[in-house]
C-alpha positions in Angstrom: -2.0 -12.6 1.9 1.0 -11.1 3.8 2.4 -7.6 3.9 6.0 -7.2 4.5 8.0 -4.0 5.3 9.9 -2.7 2.4 11.8 0.5 1.9 10.0 2.8 -0.5 12.0 4.1 -3.5 14.0 7.2 -3.0 11.8 10.3 -3.3 8.6 8.6 -2.4 8.1 8.9 1.4 5.2 6.8 2.6 4.8 5.2 -0.8 3.7 8.4 -2.7 3.7 7.6 -6.4 3.6 3.9 -5.9 0.8 1.6 -7.1 0.3 -1.7 -5.3 -1.7 -4.2 -7.4 -3.2 -7.3 -5.8 -5.2 -10.0 -7.6 -8.0 -11.5 -5.5 -10.2 -14.6 -5.7 -12.2 -15.5 -2.6 -10.2 -13.2 -0.3 -13.1 -11.6 1.5 -11.9 -12.8 4.9 -8.4 -11.4 4.3 -8.9 -8.2 2.3 -9.6 -5.7 5.0 -6.5 -6.8 7.0 -4.4 -6.7 3.7 -5.5 -3.2 2.9 -4.8 -2.1 6.5 -1.3 -3.6 6.3 -0.6 -1.7 3.1 -1.8 1.5 4.7 0.5 0.9 7.7 3.6 0.3 5.5 2.8 2.6 2.6 0.2 5.1 3.7 0.3 7.2 0.5 0.4 4.4 -2.1 -2.4 3.8 -4.5 -3.9 0.3 -4.3 -5.6 -1.6 -7.1 -7.6 -4.6 -6.2 -8.2 -6.9 -9.2 -11.1 -9.3 -8.4 -11.8 -12.3 -10.6 -15.5 -12.6 -10.0 -15.1 -14.0 -6.5 -18.3 -15.8 -5.4 -17.6 -15.0 -1.8 -18.2 -11.3 -2.1 -14.6 -10.1 -2.3 -15.5 -7.7 -5.1 -18.3 -6.1 -3.2 -16.1 -5.6 -0.1 -13.4 -4.1 -2.3 -15.9 -1.6 -3.6 -16.9 -0.7 -0.1 -13.3 -0.2 0.9 -12.7 1.9 -2.2 -15.7 4.1 -1.4 -14.0 5.0 2.0 -10.5 5.4 0.7 -9.8 7.4 -2.5 -6.4 5.7 -3.0 -8.1 2.3 -3.4 -9.4 1.3 -6.8 -11.1 -1.9 -8.0 -11.0 -3.7 -11.3 -13.7 -6.4 -11.7 -13.0 -9.2 -14.1 -15.6 -11.6 -15.4 -13.6 -14.6 -14.4 -10.2 -16.0 -13.5 
């Protein structure tokens, strides 16, 4: 996963009012850095992590991240 700098829409400094949605499958090793990158570029954006029953524990890590950051939300799907 990569995070690139983008200009937030007018009227939303720091990403306020934006929702970033990222699908995940076996991204445990990348997820923390991805979330940190989003926070750096869009500190006020909401983030929805959609995990497709990753066997590597991505969903559990997403839950732990969400427990520490009220702007991070998780959706767990039963499969791909």
